[in-house]
Residue frames relative to the residue before (quaternion, step in Angstrom):
aa qw qx qy qz dx dy dz
X 1.0000 0.0000 0.0000 0.0000 0.00 0.00 0.00
X 0.4962 -0.6600 0.4834 0.2906 3.60 -0.84 1.03
X 0.4313 -0.7202 0.4903 0.2346 3.61 -0.91 1.05
X 0.3527 -0.7281 0.5533 0.1984 3.52 -1.01 0.91
X 0.4156 -0.7500 0.4466 0.2556 3.59 -0.44 1.24
X 0.6044 0.5642 -0.3514 0.4391 3.69 1.04 -0.68
X 0.6667 0.5034 -0.2723 0.4774 3.57 1.02 -0.95
X 0.6509 0.5146 -0.2937 0.4746 3.49 1.01 -0.93
X 0.6150 0.5184 -0.3508 0.4795 3.58 1.12 -0.54
X 0.6143 0.5473 -0.3199 0.4699 3.49 1.11 -0.78
X 0.6283 0.5205 -0.3219 0.4803 3.61 1.06 -0.90
X 0.6670 0.5013 -0.3251 0.4451 3.69 0.90 -0.82
X 0.6512 0.4950 -0.3098 0.4847 3.51 1.05 -0.82
X 0.6296 0.5278 -0.3597 0.4423 3.58 0.95 -0.63
X 0.6522 0.5141 -0.3084 0.4639 3.52 0.94 -0.87
X 0.5937 0.5428 -0.3266 0.4962 3.53 1.15 -0.69
X 0.6545 0.5081 -0.2954 0.4756 3.60 0.97 -0.91
X 0.6389 0.5163 -0.3300 0.4652 3.54 1.07 -0.61
X 0.6095 0.5153 -0.3307 0.5036 3.57 1.17 -0.77
X 0.6152 0.5417 -0.3231 0.4730 3.67 1.08 -0.74
X 0.6491 0.5200 -0.3135 0.4583 3.49 0.92 -0.99
X 0.6939 0.4659 -0.2621 0.4825 3.70 0.92 -0.78
X 0.6460 0.5097 -0.3457 0.4511 3.63 1.04 -0.55
X 0.7185 0.4390 -0.2401 0.4832 3.60 1.28 -0.48
X 0.5273 0.6892 -0.4121 0.2779 3.62 1.13 0.22
X 0.4272 0.6821 -0.4776 0.3525 3.65 1.26 0.06
X 0.4171 -0.7455 0.4412 0.2750 3.59 -0.49 0.88
X 0.6241 0.5654 -0.3379 0.4203 3.51 1.22 -0.50
X 0.7924 0.2858 -0.1580 0.5153 3.52 1.12 -0.50
X 0.5258 0.7069 -0.3816 0.2797 3.72 1.24 -0.59
X 0.2328 -0.7288 0.6281 0.1420 3.52 -1.17 0.68
X 0.4382 -0.7383 0.4170 0.2983 3.63 -0.28 1.21
X 0.6698 0.5348 -0.3229 0.4014 3.67 0.86 -0.89
X 0.5822 0.5974 -0.3000 0.4628 3.51 1.28 -0.70
X 0.7172 0.4690 -0.2319 0.4603 3.38 0.90 -1.16
X 0.6110 0.6029 -0.2729 0.4344 3.46 1.21 -0.82
X 0.6557 0.5077 -0.2517 0.4989 3.48 1.12 -0.83
X 0.7303 0.4526 -0.2486 0.4473 3.58 0.78 -1.05
X 0.5202 0.6737 -0.4082 0.3300 3.64 1.17 -0.47
X 0.5982 0.5859 -0.3589 0.4124 3.68 0.99 -0.72
X 0.5587 0.6193 -0.4450 0.3261 3.70 0.99 -0.51
X 0.6108 0.5280 -0.3795 0.4517 3.70 1.00 -0.58
X 0.7081 0.4552 -0.3194 0.4352 3.59 0.84 -0.67
X 0.6032 0.5687 -0.3156 0.4616 3.43 1.13 -0.75
X 0.6066 0.5688 -0.3496 0.4315 3.59 1.05 -0.75
X 0.6916 0.4356 -0.2562 0.5160 3.63 1.03 -0.93
X 0.5600 0.5948 -0.3614 0.4494 3.61 1.17 -0.55
X 0.6445 0.4913 -0.3276 0.4856 3.65 0.91 -0.75
X 0.6522 0.5018 -0.3308 0.4620 3.63 0.82 -0.88
X 0.6705 0.4936 -0.3217 0.4509 3.57 0.97 -0.79
X 0.5812 0.5811 -0.3635 0.4386 3.61 1.02 -0.75
X 0.7979 0.3235 -0.1472 0.4868 3.60 0.73 -1.06
X 0.4801 -0.6894 0.4049 0.3609 3.56 1.38 -0.08
X 0.1343 -0.7783 0.6100 0.0638 3.48 -1.23 0.68
X 0.1439 -0.8183 0.5544 0.0491 3.58 0.36 1.34
X 0.4166 -0.7375 0.4875 0.2117 3.47 -0.91 0.95
X 0.1620 0.7401 -0.6451 0.0997 3.51 -0.86 1.06
X 0.5631 -0.6313 0.3943 0.3591 3.54 -0.86 0.87
X 0.6082 0.5629 -0.3628 0.4261 3.63 0.95 -0.66
X 0.6426 0.5321 -0.3425 0.4320 3.59 1.02 -0.68
X 0.6147 0.5426 -0.3200 0.4747 3.44 1.14 -0.87
X 0.6717 0.4960 -0.3092 0.4551 3.60 0.86 -0.93
X 0.6052 0.5316 -0.3636 0.4679 3.54 0.97 -0.78
X 0.6806 0.4987 -0.2899 0.4517 3.70 0.80 -1.01
X 0.6798 0.4909 -0.2602 0.4787 3.51 0.84 -0.92
X 0.6132 0.5254 -0.3167 0.4976 3.59 1.06 -0.80
X 0.6546 0.5204 -0.3118 0.4510 3.52 0.79 -0.80
X 0.6587 0.5080 -0.2969 0.4689 3.51 1.03 -0.98
X 0.6421 0.5103 -0.3337 0.4647 3.63 0.96 -0.81
X 0.6479 0.4880 -0.3617 0.4596 3.68 0.76 -0.81
X 0.6724 0.5020 -0.3288 0.4333 3.56 0.76 -1.17
X 0.6586 0.5164 -0.3044 0.4549 3.68 0.92 -0.89
X 0.6368 0.4886 -0.3440 0.4873 3.63 1.02 -0.66
X 0.6669 0.5190 -0.3059 0.4385 3.57 0.95 -0.81
X 0.6398 0.5238 -0.2624 0.4974 3.55 1.17 -0.90
X 0.7392 0.4080 -0.2404 0.4789 3.52 1.09 -0.84
X 0.4745 -0.7069 0.4197 0.3146 3.59 1.28 0.34
X 0.6993 -0.4635 0.2687 0.4732 3.59 1.14 0.68
X 0.5445 0.5904 -0.4129 0.4295 3.60 1.20 -0.17
X 0.4619 -0.7449 0.4397 0.1963 3.48 -0.65 1.36
X 0.7073 0.4692 -0.2556 0.4629 3.51 0.88 -1.00
X 0.6707 0.4700 -0.3105 0.4826 3.56 1.06 -0.65
X 0.6477 0.5041 -0.3334 0.4639 3.51 1.10 -0.63
X 0.6256 0.5112 -0.3694 0.4591 3.63 1.08 -0.54
X 0.6008 0.5160 -0.3672 0.4877 3.63 1.12 -0.47
X 0.7089 0.4610 -0.3226 0.4254 3.56 0.85 -0.82
X 0.5671 0.5810 -0.3454 0.4705 3.56 1.25 -0.65
X 0.6630 0.5011 -0.3161 0.4576 3.62 0.92 -0.91
X 0.6928 0.4789 -0.2743 0.4641 3.68 1.09 -0.54
X 0.5204 0.6404 -0.4138 0.3844 3.56 1.33 0.07
X 0.1184 -0.8448 0.5202 0.0400 3.59 0.49 1.25
X 0.6612 0.5309 -0.3242 0.4192 3.46 0.92 -0.88
X 0.6440 0.5038 -0.3213 0.4777 3.61 1.01 -0.75
X 0.6867 0.4888 -0.3013 0.4458 3.49 0.94 -0.80
X 0.6347 0.5149 -0.2912 0.4972 3.50 1.09 -0.79
X 0.6247 0.5327 -0.3438 0.4558 3.68 1.05 -0.54
X 0.6505 0.5174 -0.3127 0.4597 3.47 1.04 -0.92
X 0.6016 0.5319 -0.3416 0.4883 3.54 1.11 -0.84
X 0.6825 0.5084 -0.3138 0.4211 3.57 0.68 -0.97
X 0.6709 0.4772 -0.3076 0.4771 3.64 0.98 -0.80
X 0.6048 0.5584 -0.3409 0.4541 3.61 1.13 -0.61
X 0.7515 0.3799 -0.2040 0.4992 3.56 1.01 -0.82
X 0.4555 0.7057 -0.4463 0.3088 3.63 1.27 -0.29
X 0.6587 0.4702 -0.3651 0.4601 3.82 0.66 -0.72
X 0.6215 0.5388 -0.3724 0.4298 3.65 0.96 -0.50
X 0.6489 0.5046 -0.2910 0.4895 3.50 1.04 -1.06
X 0.7145 0.4720 -0.3131 0.4106 3.59 0.78 -0.94
X 0.6388 0.5346 -0.2976 0.4665 3.44 1.16 -0.62
X 0.6570 0.5225 -0.2913 0.4588 3.58 1.13 -0.71
X 0.7264 0.4412 -0.2499 0.4639 3.49 0.94 -1.00
X 0.0157 0.7568 -0.6523 0.0380 3.55 -0.90 1.09
X 0.6277 -0.5070 0.3776 0.4544 3.69 -1.15 0.15
X 0.6403 0.5449 -0.3261 0.4321 3.68 1.09 -0.67
X 0.8482 0.1321 -0.0449 0.5109 3.59 0.80 -1.01
X 0.2325 0.8224 -0.4990 0.1439 3.61 1.19 0.51
X 0.6914 0.4744 -0.3030 0.4529 3.62 0.76 -0.99
X 0.6601 0.5284 -0.3140 0.4318 3.53 0.96 -0.93
X 0.6750 0.4597 -0.3012 0.4923 3.61 1.07 -0.66
X 0.7527 0.4257 -0.2463 0.4377 3.61 0.80 -0.90
X 0.5568 0.6796 -0.3722 0.2993 3.57 0.96 -0.77
X 0.6943 0.4674 -0.3170 0.4460 3.65 0.72 -0.93
X 0.6332 0.5003 -0.3338 0.4872 3.64 1.01 -0.67
X 0.6721 0.4942 -0.3243 0.4459 3.61 0.75 -0.97
X 0.6235 0.5087 -0.3637 0.4693 3.73 0.96 -0.95
X 0.6635 0.5342 -0.3139 0.4194 3.62 0.74 -1.16
X 0.7324 0.4269 -0.2578 0.4636 3.72 0.72 -0.96
X 0.8456 0.2981 -0.1016 0.4311 3.53 0.59 -1.24
X 0.7098 0.3898 -0.2581 0.5268 3.58 1.30 -0.03
X 0.6344 0.5423 -0.3407 0.4328 3.61 0.83 -0.96
X 0.6909 0.5262 -0.2822 0.4076 3.50 0.81 -1.16
X 0.6968 0.4715 -0.2670 0.4700 3.62 1.18 -0.49
X 0.5052 0.6913 -0.4237 0.2958 3.54 1.14 -0.49
X 0.7000 0.4636 -0.3396 0.4241 3.71 0.69 -0.71
X 0.5947 0.5500 -0.3601 0.4628 3.67 1.19 -0.20
X 0.6401 0.5401 -0.3524 0.4176 3.64 1.10 -0.50
X 0.6666 -0.5741 0.3272 0.3451 3.60 -0.96 0.94
X 0.7210 0.4350 -0.2644 0.4701 3.59 0.73 -1.03
X 0.7289 0.4712 -0.2469 0.4310 3.52 0.84 -1.11
X 0.5451 0.6404 -0.3603 0.4037 3.51 1.23 -0.52
X 0.6546 0.5170 -0.2879 0.4704 3.56 1.20 -0.68
X 0.6401 0.5608 -0.2977 0.4327 3.52 1.31 -0.44
X 0.3067 -0.7971 0.4644 0.2344 3.47 1.51 -0.17
X 0.1486 0.7861 -0.5696 0.1887 3.58 0.79 1.14
X 0.4090 -0.7289 0.4976 0.2319 3.54 -0.80 1.05
X 0.3763 -0.7015 0.5623 0.2239 3.51 -1.14 0.80
X 0.3053 -0.7835 0.5011 0.2043 3.63 -0.27 1.20
X 0.5470 -0.6562 0.3883 0.3456 3.69 -0.63 0.98
X 0.7073 0.5160 -0.2861 0.3894 3.53 0.86 -0.93
X 0.6415 0.4960 -0.2838 0.5117 3.52 1.49 -0.28
X 0.4277 0.7050 -0.4628 0.3255 3.62 1.15 0.00
X 0.7249 -0.4507 0.3217 0.4098 3.50 -1.34 0.21
X 0.7610 0.3563 -0.1934 0.5065 3.61 0.89 -1.07
X 0.4903 0.6446 -0.4706 0.3502 3.53 0.26 1.18
X 0.5427 -0.6097 0.4513 0.3607 3.50 -1.21 0.47
X 0.5578 0.6016 -0.3902 0.4180 3.58 1.21 -0.35
X 0.6221 0.5273 -0.3700 0.4450 3.63 0.98 -0.55
X 0.6535 0.4824 -0.3210 0.4871 3.62 1.00 -0.92
X 0.6307 0.5366 -0.3441 0.4426 3.62 1.02 -0.71
X 0.6332 0.5528 -0.2951 0.4543 3.52 1.13 -0.79
X 0.6276 0.5015 -0.2981 0.5155 3.50 1.17 -0.78
X 0.6386 0.5132 -0.3495 0.4545 3.60 0.93 -0.89
X 0.6436 0.5248 -0.3261 0.4516 3.68 0.87 -0.95
X 0.6613 0.5008 -0.3170 0.4598 3.62 0.83 -0.98
X 0.6793 0.4804 -0.3195 0.4534 3.68 0.82 -0.75
X 0.5537 0.5703 -0.3776 0.4749 3.59 1.17 -0.54
X 0.6865 0.4757 -0.2781 0.4745 3.55 0.80 -1.07
X 0.6025 0.5812 -0.3276 0.4380 3.55 1.02 -0.95
X 0.7059 0.4570 -0.2319 0.4889 3.56 0.94 -1.02
X 0.6277 0.5709 -0.3220 0.4200 3.59 0.95 -0.89
X 0.7733 0.2768 -0.1713 0.5441 3.58 0.90 -0.81
X 0.5423 -0.6962 0.3943 0.2564 3.66 1.12 0.60
X 0.2412 0.8106 -0.4971 0.1941 3.62 1.26 0.60
X 0.5669 0.6086 -0.4021 0.3827 3.62 1.09 -0.29
X 0.6143 0.5705 -0.3301 0.4338 3.49 1.34 -0.23
X 0.2823 0.7830 -0.4867 0.2654 3.48 1.41 0.23
X 0.5425 -0.6368 0.4439 0.3210 3.54 -1.05 0.79
X 0.5746 -0.6469 0.3869 0.3189 3.53 -1.00 1.02
X 0.6314 0.5622 -0.3547 0.3993 3.57 0.91 -0.69
X 0.6193 0.5470 -0.3288 0.4573 3.59 1.13 -0.69
X 0.6115 0.5412 -0.3082 0.4880 3.57 1.17 -0.96
X 0.6733 0.5175 -0.2861 0.4439 3.61 0.81 -0.87
X 0.6574 0.4385 -0.2988 0.5351 3.57 1.06 -0.59
X 0.7364 0.4709 -0.2808 0.3964 3.66 0.64 -0.99
X 0.6134 0.6052 -0.3414 0.3755 3.56 1.05 -0.66
X 0.6675 0.4941 -0.2914 0.4748 3.58 0.90 -0.91
X 0.6291 0.5355 -0.3317 0.4555 3.62 1.10 -0.75
X 0.6817 0.4653 -0.2813 0.4895 3.56 0.91 -0.92
X 0.6232 0.5126 -0.3738 0.4573 3.69 0.97 -0.54
X 0.6140 0.5242 -0.3395 0.4827 3.65 1.09 -0.71
X 0.6544 0.4706 -0.3484 0.4784 3.61 0.84 -0.85
X 0.6054 0.5585 -0.3614 0.4370 3.71 0.89 -0.80
X 0.6447 0.5574 -0.2786 0.4428 3.55 0.86 -1.29
X 0.7315 0.4556 -0.2609 0.4352 3.57 0.90 -0.86
X 0.7937 -0.3589 0.1681 0.4616 3.65 1.12 0.15
X 0.5234 0.5708 -0.4542 0.4404 3.67 1.17 0.04
X 0.1567 0.8788 -0.4072 0.1934 3.41 0.48 1.42
X 0.5988 0.5611 -0.3738 0.4322 3.55 1.16 0.46
X 0.6088 -0.5860 0.3693 0.3868 3.61 -1.09 0.49
X 0.6937 0.4543 -0.2424 0.5036 3.54 1.14 -0.77
X 0.4449 0.7027 -0.4529 0.3211 3.73 1.12 0.42
X 0.5710 -0.6239 0.4104 0.3409 3.50 -0.97 0.79
X 0.6252 0.5211 -0.3325 0.4765 3.60 1.12 -0.73
X 0.6252 0.5472 -0.3182 0.4566 3.60 1.00 -0.57
X 0.6424 0.5008 -0.2988 0.4973 3.52 1.17 -0.87
X 0.7005 0.4551 -0.2919 0.4658 3.68 0.85 -0.84
X 0.6134 0.5253 -0.3672 0.4615 3.59 1.08 -0.57
X 0.5953 0.5601 -0.3336 0.4697 3.60 1.10 -0.71
X 0.6819 0.4720 -0.2988 0.4721 3.56 0.83 -0.97
X 0.6999 0.4960 -0.2738 0.4349 3.65 0.80 -0.90
X 0.6372 0.4998 -0.2862 0.5121 3.57 0.99 -0.73
X 0.6235 0.5114 -0.3474 0.4786 3.55 1.00 -0.85
X 0.6714 0.4952 -0.3127 0.4541 3.62 0.81 -0.95
X 0.6265 0.5475 -0.3448 0.4344 3.60 0.97 -0.83
X 0.7424 0.4343 -0.2390 0.4507 3.52 0.88 -1.07
X 0.5646 0.6085 -0.3583 0.4273 3.47 1.21 -0.47
X 0.6664 0.5166 -0.2555 0.4730 3.55 1.25 -0.66
X 0.5871 0.5673 -0.3797 0.4351 3.62 1.27 -0.57
X 0.1478 -0.7183 0.6725 0.1001 3.54 -1.25 0.75
X 0.2841 -0.7879 0.5363 0.1041 3.57 -0.58 1.27
X 0.5566 -0.5578 0.4812 0.3839 3.57 -1.26 0.58
X 0.6380 -0.5764 0.3509 0.3709 3.59 -1.09 0.49
X 0.6353 0.5166 -0.3281 0.4711 3.54 1.07 -0.81
X 0.6511 0.5223 -0.3160 0.4511 3.63 1.00 -0.73
X 0.6445 0.5325 -0.3066 0.4550 3.49 1.07 -0.94
X 0.6073 0.5424 -0.3386 0.4717 3.61 1.11 -0.71
X 0.6705 0.5035 -0.2738 0.4712 3.62 0.84 -1.01
X 0.6297 0.5415 -0.3129 0.4608 3.56 0.95 -0.88
X 0.7360 0.4582 -0.2420 0.4356 3.54 0.78 -1.17
X 0.5928 0.5438 -0.3650 0.4687 3.55 1.30 -0.45
X 0.7483 0.4097 -0.2306 0.4680 3.64 0.89 -0.88
X 0.6194 0.6337 -0.3596 0.2922 3.64 0.94 -0.64
X 0.6281 0.5525 -0.3827 0.3921 3.65 1.04 -0.45
X 0.6101 0.5167 -0.3668 0.4757 3.58 1.29 -0.09
X 0.3707 0.7573 -0.4999 0.1981 3.70 1.13 -0.06
X 0.7060 0.4940 -0.2665 0.4319 3.55 0.68 -1.23
X 0.6569 0.5216 -0.2836 0.4647 3.55 1.06 -0.87
X 0.5908 0.5770 -0.3496 0.4426 3.52 1.07 -0.64
X 0.6343 0.5264 -0.3076 0.4754 3.48 1.01 -0.86
X 0.7174 0.4658 -0.2638 0.4459 3.50 0.78 -1.00
X 0.6294 0.5460 -0.3137 0.4554 3.54 1.11 -0.79
X 0.7638 0.4211 -0.2217 0.4359 3.58 0.72 -1.10
X 0.5757 0.6524 -0.3962 0.2931 3.65 1.10 -0.62
X 0.7096 0.4072 -0.3057 0.4870 3.63 0.86 -0.67
X 0.6506 0.5282 -0.3013 0.4548 3.66 1.21 -0.24
X 0.2503 0.8083 -0.5148 0.1382 3.60 1.19 0.31
X 0.6035 0.5649 -0.3327 0.4539 3.57 1.12 -0.89
X 0.6457 0.5169 -0.3319 0.4536 3.61 0.97 -0.65
X 0.6194 0.5325 -0.3287 0.4740 3.57 1.12 -0.68
X 0.6585 0.4997 -0.3082 0.4708 3.52 1.00 -1.10
X 0.6479 0.5345 -0.3465 0.4176 3.65 1.00 -0.74
X 0.6162 0.5425 -0.3443 0.4555 3.55 1.11 -0.63
X 0.6572 0.4882 -0.3291 0.4706 3.56 1.04 -0.89
X 0.6107 0.5727 -0.3423 0.4265 3.63 0.99 -0.80
X 0.6858 0.5056 -0.2602 0.4543 3.52 1.02 -1.10
X 0.6422 0.5136 -0.3065 0.4794 3.66 1.00 -0.75
X 0.6652 0.4853 -0.3204 0.4683 3.58 0.98 -0.95
X 0.6388 0.5493 -0.3429 0.4155 3.65 0.96 -0.84
X 0.6377 0.5102 -0.3131 0.4848 3.51 1.31 -0.43
X 0.5715 -0.5785 0.3889 0.4330 3.62 1.25 -0.17
X 0.4841 0.6808 -0.4643 0.2944 3.62 1.09 0.07
X 0.6147 -0.5471 0.4188 0.3840 3.59 -1.24 0.74
X 0.6005 -0.6245 0.3895 0.3126 3.58 -1.01 0.90
X 0.7016 0.4786 -0.2729 0.4518 3.58 0.97 -0.81
X 0.5776 0.5304 -0.3455 0.5154 3.52 1.28 -0.49
X 0.6651 0.4931 -0.3153 0.4637 3.53 0.99 -0.68
X 0.5744 0.5475 -0.3639 0.4877 3.51 1.11 -0.52
X 0.7057 0.4582 -0.2836 0.4600 3.59 0.64 -0.97
X 0.6488 0.5102 -0.3295 0.4584 3.65 0.94 -0.78
X 0.6018 0.5546 -0.3167 0.4796 3.59 1.10 -0.61
X 0.7052 0.4953 -0.2362 0.4489 3.44 0.78 -1.18
X 0.6216 0.5299 -0.2921 0.4974 3.53 1.12 -1.01
X 0.6859 0.4929 -0.3099 0.4365 3.66 0.69 -0.99
X 0.7039 0.4644 -0.2661 0.4670 3.59 0.84 -1.02
X 0.6577 0.5276 -0.3170 0.4342 3.61 0.98 -0.79
X 0.7499 0.3647 -0.2524 0.4909 3.60 0.78 -0.84
X 0.5877 0.5275 -0.4036 0.4621 3.60 1.21 -0.40
X 0.6464 0.5266 -0.3169 0.4522 3.60 1.00 -0.71
X 0.6248 0.5376 -0.3034 0.4781 3.50 1.09 -0.78
X 0.6671 0.4742 -0.3081 0.4850 3.58 1.00 -0.82
X 0.6381 0.5323 -0.3392 0.4410 3.53 0.94 -0.72
X 0.6614 0.5355 -0.2743 0.4478 3.60 1.15 -0.80
X 0.4816 0.7031 -0.4016 0.3353 3.57 1.26 -0.38
X 0.6803 0.4726 -0.3326 0.4507 3.65 0.67 -0.80
X 0.6004 0.5447 -0.3695 0.4542 3.55 1.12 -0.69
X 0.7066 0.4705 -0.2749 0.4515 3.51 0.82 -0.99
X 0.6231 0.4999 -0.3590 0.4827 3.68 0.96 -0.64
X 0.6487 0.4996 -0.3419 0.4611 3.68 0.88 -0.86
X 0.6466 0.5144 -0.3304 0.4562 3.60 1.01 -0.80
X 0.6422 0.5491 -0.2922 0.4480 3.55 1.05 -0.79
X 0.6895 0.4542 -0.2780 0.4910 3.55 1.02 -0.92
X 0.7209 0.4420 -0.2279 0.4826 3.53 1.09 -0.69
X 0.2962 0.8256 -0.4438 0.1834 3.61 1.38 0.09
X 0.6660 0.4938 -0.3276 0.4531 3.63 0.71 -1.05
X 0.6752 0.4958 -0.3083 0.4508 3.62 0.93 -0.82
X 0.6872 0.5253 -0.2615 0.4283 3.46 0.90 -1.14
X 0.6155 0.5734 -0.3053 0.4463 3.54 1.14 -0.86
X 0.6859 0.4763 -0.2574 0.4862 3.59 1.01 -0.87
X 0.6262 0.5132 -0.3406 0.4781 3.59 1.22 -0.82
X 0.6621 0.5036 -0.3195 0.4538 3.61 0.93 -0.97
X 0.6356 0.5297 -0.3348 0.4508 3.64 1.01 -0.67
X 0.6456 0.5208 -0.3148 0.4614 3.47 1.06 -0.90
X 0.6295 0.5492 -0.3174 0.4488 3.62 0.95 -0.92
X 0.7051 0.4485 -0.2516 0.4883 3.57 0.89 -1.08
X 0.5936 0.5521 -0.3587 0.4628 3.62 1.07 -0.67
X 0.6792 0.4770 -0.2986 0.4711 3.61 0.79 -0.93
X 0.6223 0.5142 -0.3546 0.4719 3.60 0.96 -0.74
X 0.6541 0.5244 -0.3189 0.4421 3.64 0.89 -0.95
X 0.6526 0.5123 -0.2954 0.4737 3.57 0.95 -0.92
X 0.6483 0.4765 -0.3576 0.4741 3.69 0.86 -0.75
X 0.6434 0.5217 -0.3389 0.4461 3.62 0.94 -0.78
X 0.6198 0.5328 -0.3149 0.4826 3.62 1.02 -0.95
X 0.6877 0.4765 -0.3110 0.4509 3.67 0.79 -0.85
X 0.6566 0.4893 -0.3175 0.4783 3.53 0.96 -0.81
X 0.6283 0.5291 -0.3336 0.4626 3.61 0.96 -0.76
X 0.6811 0.4875 -0.2809 0.4685 3.52 0.93 -0.94
X 0.6536 0.5012 -0.3177 0.4697 3.60 0.94 -0.77
X 0.6587 0.4884 -0.3147 0.4779 3.66 0.95 -0.75
X 0.6223 0.5556 -0.3190 0.4498 3.54 1.10 -0.64
X 0.6665 0.4832 -0.3066 0.4778 3.48 1.09 -0.86
X 0.6427 0.5499 -0.3239 0.4238 3.55 1.03 -0.74
X 0.6555 0.5187 -0.2855 0.4688 3.48 1.17 -0.94
X 0.6449 0.5181 -0.3117 0.4675 3.58 1.05 -0.80
X 0.6455 0.5274 -0.3125 0.4554 3.60 0.94 -0.72
X 0.6987 0.4772 -0.2560 0.4674 3.49 1.04 -0.79
């Protein structure tokens, strides 16, 4: 599918928002409302994948894992043991792999006739159950927070994926622009007041509304070219900057020590890490481009072997069924 430059710009801004989120996590400086607003960026990233679909192919998993290994080695300064520990902490990468593995099951289950019935239990579990303990009445009931439903889980990303499939199925992105302009500020206010987890219903609606807004934007051709050049580094930026959160906080601290406004310090730290990570990712992209003929054949071989295994299993099951 041809990439939409406007949505790719949205992805870039979301990743910058994630860098902002991590630049503001120091308890000594952080502002809760600022963190609350930027948290939705993680949910929106998965929402985009859900809207366009994430068909499972072994080669795609290999590419994701390979990117994670390279980024971990870079962040580990070539130290294998340190890189292994960093790779183990890449919850977002592992959650994305889980989401891609379950995507075919989701896509096969959701149909226009029964989409809501299939999706609603999961959406309620992910985006409602996790918030119940924070509500005044339910907090007194001492409802346990199921670990799998917490913010840092593949289930949250899968929930965003499912919601986006429903969103596309019913063509909700065609919502009138004036409604989007009205709804977004209201949702931002709710988020600022404390709806601050990735699996929050406000984060999900913010993801949908911002997606709709960017989908309606038509970028100038020159800006589209710039965006499409930069956007392939988006996932690597997340993986590269995640272990360096202390580095971001250090930048914030140094700017504040010079008497700078705290929010300017947040933006300065996020910009520094964002573009530094993009620059660090360039060698990986150049190497992948130079090795493209080899990689294409390798990926085709991996997918071909997978298809052959599926065909063999299908045939074996068919024989068992016919004999019985």
